[in-house]
Structures are given as C-alpha cells and as structure tokens.
C-alpha positions, 0 to 999 in steps of 0.5 A: 142199884147194883154196881156189878158189871153187866148187870141191869141197873135201876135209877129213879127220877121222881115218879119215873123208874128206869131199868137199863140193860147193861151188856153193850159189848154183846148187844145187851144179851140177857144172861140167866143171872140177869133174869133174877135181877130184872125180876128183883128190880120189877118187884122193887118198882112195884113196892115203891108207891111213889113211882108211877112209870117204869122205862126199860131201855139199854146201853149202847147201839142195840136194845137187846139181842135176846136171851143167851142162845147157849142157855136155851135147852138143857141150860138154866131155862130147864132148871128151877130158876126163873126163865125168860117167860117168867121175866116177860110175864112179870114185866107185863104185870108191873103195877105201873105203866111201862115204856120200852125205849128201844135205842136200837135193834131188838132180837129174839126173846127181847122182842117179847120183853118189848111187847110186854111193855105198854108202850114201845118207842123206837128209833129210825134205823133199828130192826127186829128179828125173831129167829126161833124157827131158824134155831129150831126152837118152839117158842113159849106160849106166853110170848106167842100170846103177846104176839097175837094179842098185840100184833094179830095172828097173821103178823105173828105167823109172819114173824115166827114162821117166816122169821122175817127181819123188819125195819123200823118203818114196818115195825111202826106200820104193824103196831110193834112200835107205838112211836118212831123217832130219830135217835136224838129224839128218843130221850125227850120223847120218852121223858114227855110220855113218862111225864104225861103218864106220871101226871095222870091219876094212878088208880085209874091208870093202873086199874085200866092198864090191868083191865086192858091187858086181861081183855086182850088176853081173853081172861077178863075178871069183870068182878075185879074190874068193877071193884077197882071202879068202885074204889075209883068212884070214892077216891080223892083223885076223882074229886080232884080231877073233877074240881080241876076240870071245872077250874081249868087247871092241871089236877094234882093226883095223890093216888088215893 
C-alpha cells in the first residue's frame, strides 16, 4: 500500500481486496500517475490467489470526476505511458469478480471504470454524466463497447451524444447500477455481496466471469470455456459442492 498523498491505496481483509481512489479535494480525479498505480494494484490482486473479490471505491463525497481533462490530447494519454483505456480494460480483465462501490457521483472516464466492474452499487443522491460530446472528445472504442454491451446501443447514444446527466433512480432503471442503496447502507451491502462472492467456488466464479464477458463482447473463445469446464469437472471444489448440497451445509471451497 502506498503512503503517497492522493495515490490510490490497496487494503486487504481476508479474501476481499479494496482499491480506494484518494483525491477527494478534486472529486477523486484520476491523474496520469494514478493509472500506473492502479494497473500495479490490479496486478497485485490477480497475483494473490488467496483473494477472491476486488472492491473499487473512493474517499469523500464523489466516486470520481474522471480523467484529468487537461491531460486529454497531446498529454500523457498520447505518450507511451499506459492510458485510461488500458486501465479500464485491465479492470474488466481482473481474475476475481469486481464490485464498484459508488459512494457518490461518477463522471467522464470513471463511468467506464465503473462499467468495467462486474457489479455497481450506488447511493441515493448520486448522478452520472458523460461529457465527451460537450468537450469535443471522440471516446475510445473499448469504453463505447462496454457502454453498448452493458447498457444497449440506444442508451449508449443517449449518454454519449446527448450528454445527459442521469440521477440515481434512472441509473438503476437503465442497468448502470446493479443496486441502489442509501448512503449508510453502502458499506454493509458491499460487504454482504463480497462475502457471497468470496464464499462461492473460485474456479466456477472466475471461469464464468471470463466467459460472460467474452460473450458480451462478441469474441467468445468456446475452446477456452470448454477447457475451464473440463478443469472444473475434475476439481475438488465440485466434489465439495456436491457433498455439501447433499449434507445441507455451507460448502468450503479451496479453489482447487
């Protein structure tokens, strides 16, 4: 975990990792150095096989105002350094299931960061805004793909081309949010969902996550899916799940 002010931080609690955006004074705006650090933290989570869930959240009243507008075009995003699309694609590819705990408003590129997560739990009073058209910015393809695959092309056009600001109830209706809770219920709701994910069989959960994402993208590798199924069919965890079901007790999965 880094102690540098403003840099995202990683904390571990049993099988649950939490990455927290940490620039509340600027609504957790993501700076170019943050991208490299977030990529490093994702790699660290993937490398630790004891971890089964990743939560991404933020400090303060906002989730994130997105990538630093002053860095778009001719800045760090045009250099050889990893860009924002590299970050969102990396979050989508995380080995473990991911929960975005939206503690407040989410704007710009951070809307795609949220969509890259498997689940999005938001709070009453939050809003979402994609200002690309108002900035004169043509968005990157990976983000548009996620918008279309998760929300549908008509909603994606509404958000990108009309640049509408949506409130929490509408975000739940269109499927941007998986769940909507009161602010004081965010932490316990996220903890409960993380506990459920962590208790389920890792081989099955992680394999199905990858399969579902590739199906949504339209680039399904059925050979890879069948290989994961083959591994699962011979796993200790499947035998444990079957035994626990027959014995009417909670299973104890070990990820093997």
